[in-house]
C-alpha positions in Angstrom: -3.6 6.1 15.0 -6.6 6.4 15.5 -7.7 4.6 12.7 -5.5 1.7 13.8 -8.9 -0.4 14.7 -10.7 0.8 12.1 -7.6 -0.6 9.8 -7.7 -4.0 11.7 -11.6 -4.9 11.7 -11.2 -3.8 8.0 -7.9 -6.2 7.1 -9.7 -9.3 9.3 -13.2 -9.5 7.2 -10.3 -11.1 4.9 -7.9 -13.0 7.2 -7.1 -13.7 11.2 -8.1 -11.3 13.9 -8.8 -7.4 14.7 -6.5 -8.2 17.7 -3.8 -9.6 15.2 -4.0 -7.0 12.9 -4.3 -4.1 15.5 -1.1 -5.7 16.9 0.8 -5.7 13.3 -0.5 -2.6 12.5 0.0 -0.4 15.6 3.7 -2.0 15.8 4.2 -1.3 11.8 3.2 2.2 12.7 5.1 3.2 16.2 8.5 1.2 13.7 8.2 -1.7 16.2 7.1 -4.2 13.9 9.5 -3.4 10.7 9.7 -5.3 7.3 13.6 -6.6 6.4 15.2 -3.8 5.6 12.5 -1.0 6.5 13.4 2.2 7.6 12.2 4.4 10.2 9.4 6.7 7.8 6.6 5.3 7.0 2.7 6.9 7.0 -0.9 5.4 6.2 -4.2 6.3 4.9 -8.0 5.2 4.6 -10.5 6.0 2.5 -13.8 6.4 3.6 -17.4 6.2 3.2 -19.5 8.3 5.5 -17.1 7.5 9.0 -16.6 4.2 8.0 -13.1 3.1 6.6 -13.2 0.8 3.3 -9.9 0.7 2.6 -6.3 1.2 4.0 -2.9 1.7 2.6 0.9 1.9 4.3 4.1 2.1 2.9 7.5 3.2 4.1 10.9 4.2 3.6 13.4 0.5 2.4 16.6 -0.3 1.5 15.8 -3.9 -0.1 15.9 -4.6 -3.5 17.7 -0.6 -3.8 14.4 0.5 -3.6 13.7 3.6 -1.8 10.3 2.7 -0.6 8.4 0.3 -0.2 3.9 -0.4 -0.3 3.7 -2.4 2.7 -0.2 -3.2 2.1 -3.4 -1.9 0.5 -6.5 -3.6 0.9 -10.3 -2.5 -0.2 -13.8 -4.0 1.7 -15.0 -5.6 -1.4 -18.2 -3.8 -1.7 -15.9 -1.1 -3.1 -13.6 -2.5 -5.0 -14.2 -2.0 -9.0 -14.9 2.0 -7.9 -11.3 3.5 -8.2 -11.3 3.2 -4.1 -7.8 1.5 -4.7 -6.4 4.3 -7.7 -6.8 7.1 -4.4 -4.7 5.3 -2.0 -2.4 4.6 -4.1 -2.4 7.9 -5.5 -2.0 9.3 -2.0 0.7 6.8 -1.1 2.8 7.9 -4.1 2.2 11.7 -3.0 3.6 10.7 0.5 6.6 8.5 -1.3 7.4 11.8 -4.0 7.8 14.1 -0.3 10.2 11.8 1.0 12.3 12.0 -2.4 11.6 8.3 -2.3 11.0 8.2 -5.8 11.9 3.6 -6.7 9.4 2.1 -5.1 9.1 -1.5 -4.5 5.4 -3.8 -3.8 5.9 -7.4 -2.9 2.5 -9.8 -5.1 2.1 -12.7 -5.2 2.4 -13.8 -8.9 -1.3 -15.4 -9.5 -2.4 -12.0 -7.8 -3.8 -10.7 -11.4 -5.6 -8.2 -9.7 -3.6 -6.3 -8.1 -1.1 -7.1 -10.2 -2.9 -5.4 -13.1 -3.6 -2.7 -10.7 -0.3 -1.6 -10.0 1.0 -1.7 -13.7 -2.1 0.7 -14.2 -0.4 3.4 -12.4 3.3 2.5 -13.8 5.5 -0.2 -11.9 7.0 -3.1 -13.8 8.2 -6.2 -12.7 11.4 -6.4 -11.0 11.3 -10.5 -10.4 8.1 -13.0 -9.6 7.4 -11.8 -6.9 7.5 -8.0 -6.8 7.0 -4.8 -8.8 9.0 -1.5 -8.7 7.8 1.4 -9.8 10.9 3.2 -11.1 9.8 7.0 -10.4 6.6 7.3 -7.7 5.5 10.4 -9.5 3.9 7.6 -11.9 2.5 6.3 -8.8 0.9 9.3 -7.8 -0.6 11.0 -11.0 -3.4 8.2 -10.6 -3.8 5.2 -13.6 -2.2 5.0 -16.8 -5.1 4.8 -19.7 -6.0 1.9 -21.0 -4.8 0.7 -24.6 
């Protein structure tokens, strides 16, 4: 919970205000704000550079789409994109899912968000429907990106 203000400041660079994100992220981590069919267990991880939060990821246990877990947010500050930060965050979140024995993981991703879709696919996710992708086994998420063909 100590990182919530920094996480909120980072999210506010793209949308909404820091106050909005502090309430949203804080509520999510405390369990007072929950996505549909979310269970109580949830976690968040940050990437930092010299003490500055440059990336975040959060996820929770769920029953949505017959999944065990859901990736809620992943975000990396623009200047740090393309440097492997998102991959390391996905690996950390994937490891937590594996520890929780939450192996089938879903993520809501807009069809036009090709960058996120490519990232998730490199880490083993496949399309579930037009707006969702799924990792059938979180071990593929936690093991890092697959080599390009």
